[in-house]
C-alpha positions as CSV (number, residue, x, y, z in Angstrom):
1,M,121.4,40.0,102.3
2,A,121.1,36.6,100.8
3,A,120.1,35.9,97.2
4,T,116.4,36.0,96.3
5,R,114.5,33.0,97.8
6,I,111.9,31.0,96.0
7,I,108.7,31.3,98.0
8,T,107.6,27.7,98.5
9,N,103.9,28.1,98.2
10,A,104.3,30.0,94.9
11,W,101.4,32.2,95.8
12,K,98.8,29.4,95.7
13,V,97.3,29.8,99.1
14,R,96.1,33.4,99.1
15,T,93.0,32.5,101.1
16,L,91.3,35.5,102.7
17,P,91.4,35.4,106.5
18,D,88.2,34.5,108.3
19,I,87.6,38.0,109.6
20,F,87.6,40.6,106.9
21,Y,89.2,44.0,107.2
22,E,87.7,46.8,109.1
23,E,88.8,50.0,107.4
24,K,90.1,52.7,109.7
25,D,89.8,56.4,109.3
26,R,92.9,58.5,108.8
27,E,94.0,60.4,111.8
28,E,93.2,64.1,111.7
29,D,96.9,65.1,112.1
30,S,98.3,62.5,109.6
31,M,99.3,65.3,107.2
32,Q,102.0,66.4,109.7
33,Q,103.8,63.1,109.0
34,D,103.4,63.3,105.2
35,L,106.5,65.2,104.2
36,P,109.0,63.4,106.5
37,I,107.6,60.0,105.5
38,R,107.8,60.8,101.8
39,R,111.4,62.0,102.1
40,I,112.6,59.0,104.1
41,A,110.8,56.6,101.8
42,H,112.4,58.3,98.7
43,L,115.9,58.1,100.1
44,L,115.7,54.5,101.2
45,A,113.9,53.5,97.9
46,E,116.9,55.2,96.1
47,R,119.2,52.8,97.9
48,Y,117.3,49.6,97.1
49,E,115.5,50.4,93.8
50,D,117.6,48.0,91.7
51,L,117.3,45.0,94.0
52,P,114.4,42.6,93.2
53,D,114.7,40.8,96.5
54,V,113.9,43.9,98.6
55,F,110.3,45.0,99.3
56,I,109.9,48.6,100.6
57,S,106.5,50.2,101.3
58,G,104.7,52.7,103.5
59,T,101.2,52.2,102.0
60,V,100.3,48.6,102.8
61,F,99.5,46.7,106.0
62,I,101.5,43.9,107.5
63,S,99.1,41.0,108.2
64,Y,100.3,38.5,110.7
65,D,97.4,36.1,111.5
66,I,95.8,34.0,108.7
67,T,92.7,33.5,110.9
68,N,92.1,37.1,111.5
69,G,92.1,39.7,108.8
70,N,92.0,42.5,111.4
71,A,95.3,41.3,112.9
72,R,97.4,43.8,110.9
73,V,99.5,46.8,111.5
74,G,100.4,49.7,109.2
75,P,103.9,51.1,109.7
76,D,104.8,54.4,108.2
77,L,107.6,52.6,106.4
78,F,108.9,49.0,106.3
79,I,111.5,47.0,104.4
80,A,111.7,43.2,103.9
81,F,114.9,41.6,102.5
82,D,115.1,38.2,100.7
83,V,111.6,38.3,99.3
84,D,110.0,38.3,95.8
85,S,109.2,42.0,95.7
86,E,107.4,41.8,92.3
87,G,105.4,38.8,93.4
88,I,104.2,40.5,96.5
89,R,103.1,43.6,94.6
90,E,101.3,41.5,91.9
91,N,99.7,38.8,94.1
92,L,98.9,40.2,97.6
93,P,96.6,42.9,98.8
94,N,99.0,43.5,101.7
95,F,102.2,42.0,103.2
96,W,100.9,38.7,104.4
97,I,103.5,37.0,106.6
98,W,102.2,33.5,106.0
99,E,102.5,34.0,102.2
100,T,105.9,35.8,102.1
101,G,107.4,33.3,104.6
102,K,108.9,36.0,106.9
103,T,108.3,39.2,108.7
104,P,109.7,42.5,107.5
105,D,113.2,43.3,108.7
106,F,113.0,47.0,109.3
107,V,110.2,49.4,110.4
108,M,110.1,53.1,110.9
109,E,107.4,55.2,112.5
110,V,107.1,59.0,112.2
111,A,105.4,60.8,115.2
112,S,102.2,62.7,115.3
113,P,100.3,63.8,118.4
114,S,97.6,61.1,117.7
115,T,100.0,58.2,117.0
116,A,103.0,58.8,119.3
117,A,101.8,56.8,122.3
118,N,100.8,53.9,120.1
119,D,104.2,53.9,118.4
120,L,106.0,53.8,121.8
121,G,103.7,51.2,123.3
122,Y,101.5,48.8,121.4
123,K,103.4,48.9,118.1
124,R,106.8,48.6,119.7
125,E,105.6,45.5,121.6
126,L,104.0,44.0,118.5
127,Y,107.1,44.6,116.3
128,Q,109.3,43.0,119.0
129,R,107.0,40.0,119.2
130,L,106.9,39.6,115.5
131,G,110.7,39.5,115.4
132,I,111.3,42.7,113.3
133,A,115.1,43.2,113.5
134,E,115.2,47.0,113.7
135,Y,112.6,49.6,114.8
136,W,113.4,53.3,114.2
137,R,111.3,56.3,115.3
138,F,111.6,59.8,114.0
139,D,110.0,62.8,115.7
140,P,109.6,65.9,113.4
141,T,109.1,68.1,116.5
142,G,112.7,67.3,117.7
143,G,111.5,65.1,120.6
144,Q,108.3,66.6,122.0
145,L,106.4,63.5,121.1
146,Y,108.9,60.6,121.4
147,G,111.3,62.2,123.9
148,R,114.1,62.5,121.3
149,A,114.3,63.2,117.6
150,I,115.7,59.9,116.5
151,T,115.5,56.5,118.3
152,G,116.8,53.3,116.8
153,E,116.4,49.8,118.3
154,R,117.7,46.4,117.3
155,L,116.4,43.0,118.3
156,V,118.8,41.2,120.7
157,D,117.7,37.9,122.2
158,G,114.0,38.7,121.5
159,R,114.2,42.2,123.1
160,Y,114.7,45.6,121.6
161,E,117.9,47.4,122.6
162,E,118.6,51.0,121.7
163,Y,121.4,52.1,119.4
164,E,123.7,54.7,120.8
165,L,123.3,58.1,119.1
166,E,125.9,60.7,118.3
167,L,124.6,64.0,119.6
168,G,126.0,67.4,118.3
169,E,126.3,70.7,120.2
170,D,123.9,72.2,117.6
171,G,121.2,69.8,118.7
172,S,121.8,67.4,115.8
173,A,121.6,63.6,116.2
174,R,123.0,60.7,114.2
175,G,122.2,57.1,114.5
176,R,123.7,54.3,112.4
177,S,121.5,51.4,111.3
178,E,123.6,48.2,111.2
179,L,121.0,46.4,109.2
180,L,120.7,49.1,106.4
181,D,124.2,50.4,106.7
182,V,123.0,54.0,106.7
183,V,123.1,56.9,109.1
184,F,119.9,58.6,110.1
185,Y,120.5,62.2,110.8
186,W,118.5,65.0,112.4
187,D,119.9,68.6,111.9
188,G,118.5,69.8,115.2
189,Q,115.9,72.1,113.5
190,L,113.8,70.8,110.7
191,E,115.6,68.3,108.4
192,F,115.8,64.6,108.6
193,D,118.3,62.9,106.3
194,V,119.6,59.5,105.4
195,L,123.4,59.5,104.9
196,D,125.9,57.2,103.3
197,P,128.2,56.2,106.2
198,L,131.4,56.3,104.1
199,T,130.9,59.6,102.3
200,G,128.6,61.4,104.7
201,L,126.5,62.4,101.7
202,T,122.7,62.1,101.5
203,I,122.0,58.9,99.6
204,D,120.6,60.6,96.5
205,K,123.5,63.1,96.5
206,R,125.9,60.2,96.7
207,V,124.3,58.6,93.6
208,A,124.5,62.0,91.8
209,A,128.1,62.4,92.9
210,E,128.9,59.0,91.5
211,A,127.2,59.8,88.3
212,R,129.1,63.1,88.0
213,A,132.4,61.3,88.8
214,Q,131.7,58.7,86.1
215,A,130.8,61.4,83.6
216,E,134.0,63.3,84.4
217,Q,136.1,60.2,84.0
218,A,134.5,59.5,80.7
219,A,135.1,63.1,79.6
220,R,138.8,62.8,80.6
221,I,139.2,59.5,78.7
222,V,137.7,61.2,75.6
223,A,139.8,64.3,76.0
224,E,143.0,62.2,76.4
225,A,142.1,60.1,73.4
226,R,141.5,63.2,71.3
227,A,144.8,64.7,72.5
228,E,146.7,61.5,71.6
229,A,145.0,61.4,68.2
230,A,145.9,65.1,67.6
231,E,149.6,64.4,68.6
232,A,149.7,61.4,66.3
233,E,148.3,63.4,63.4
234,L,150.7,66.3,64.0
235,A,153.6,63.8,64.0
236,R,152.4,62.3,60.8
237,L,152.2,65.8,59.1
238,R,155.7,66.7,60.3
239,K,157.1,63.5,58.8
240,Q,155.2,64.1,55.6
241,L,156.6,67.7,55.4
242,H,160.1,66.4,56.2
243,R,159.9,63.9,53.3
244,E,158.6,66.6,50.9
245,Q,161.4,69.0,51.8
246,S,164.0,66.3,51.4
């Protein structure tokens, strides 16, 4: 990722598109996606929470045509690098590509019976046309809706190409995102996870492990300092006793 860019229009345009938004009803089966989406969003947000040039959301639309307010798409989760995250949240009702100066870099969809066909067809074609670098799909049913539990695609010469997955004998699947440098993991039964590629730990567990390691190191330093101080005090007392006896 590059350093945070200064958005040239400084949020001065912000003109509503000519056609205003038509609100859509939630799908009846949208609750089936809720827990997986929340877990994925939490784990990825954990990775990028301290970076002001990363915008991550699953609650706003991507609007891609300044002349048409209904030309918008709502991914389950998306990430944009090299943007003013705070500025977007404070100044825009949605992620307006003409204001931010770029499209998101990463999108993930989570399958439900009512959305799967759209995710595989229209949305995939749209994300490809918009130039979104990676498109990942997760199927909580293990593949009944998308054909497989995990699918990751990267943009190569304007077309999506699938990442190769590592499949386990237990039905598990792993796929590495080159863009995010994480491993998406399906345990073959119920759980979806986001792993650190170096440690193999879940991202939030990695953070906790690092914190524990730092605390243990600090405790060792304190213990060593106390031991050294005790030895020095004991040596001083021995010398004092020796002088008194002499």
